[in-house]
N, C-alpha and C positions, 0 to 999 in steps of 0.2 A: 504494500500500500504506500510506503514511503516514496518509492520512485515515481509513482503516479502523481503524488502531491508536488514533488519537485518539478516534474515535467509541466504540470498545470501552472505552477508559479512562473517558470521560465517562459512559457508561451504567453502568459498574461503580461509579463514585464516587457517582452519583445514587441508585442502588438498592442500595448496600452495606448489608448487614444490621446493624441495631443490636441489641445484646443486650437481650432482653426477659425480665424476671423477674417472677413473680407472688408476692406476699406476702399471706398471709391472717392477719388479727389474731384475737384471742380472741373477738370478736363475729361472726366469720365473714365479715367484709367484706374484699374483695380490693383490693389496691393493685398497680399496675403500675409497675415500675422499669425505666427505659431508660438504658443506659450505652453509651458509645462503643465499648467492648470487652467481652469476656466477664467479665473481672475488672478493676475499677478498680485503678490502680497506687497502692500505699500512699504512695509518696513524692511523688505528684502532688496538686495542689490543684484541686478541681472547683467549679464553680458548681452550685447546686441550683435547678432550676426546677420549680415545682409547678403542674401543669395542672389547675385547678379548674373543675368544671362545676356545673350546677344539681343540686339534691337529687333523688334518685330514679334517677340514671343511674350507670353504672359508670365507672371511671377508665381503661379501656383506650383507648390512644391519647393519653392525657393532654390531652384537650380540644384536640387538633390540634397539640400542640407536641412530641410524642414524637420527631419527626424532628430536633429540635435536637440530640439526643445523637449523631445520625449526622453532622450537618453541622458541629458544633463539637466538637473533641476534648477540651475541658475542661468539658463540660456533662453533668450527670446529671439526668434528668427523672423526676419522680414523678407518677403519676396515681392519686390516692386515690378511693375510692368513698364516696359519701354517700347513705344511704338515707332519712334523715329530716331535715327542716329543723330546725336548732337555734334559729332565731329565734322569739321569742314571737309567735304569730299575733295576740295581742291588743295587742301593742306598737304604737307609732306608726310609720307608714311615712314615709320621706322623700318630699318633694314632687318632687324631681328628683335626678339623679345628682350626687354631690359633684364639684366642679370638678376636683380632682386625679385622681379615677378616670376621669372623662370624657375627660381629655386622653390617657390611655393608649390609648384606642381611636382 
């Protein structure tokens, strides 16, 4: 009976729901906010993680990091939506990834 209880606990902890809230701004763009609980605790300090994707997609799932809010009790994840690139298409393009950004991957 003990292994069954452990298995149920593990399944529940892996698939425990994260609170997902959608926020729509004045331009009609939607952002998804993922929190470890329904309401963040005012006395608690949280890390904010922003899951950014390429232009033209929505932020649902926060570029694959929404589950961090579930896995870590002190993380709030934001998944914004970007519909248009803000970079000047006539501006110079970098020849390669900057070294500090490349090291993140």
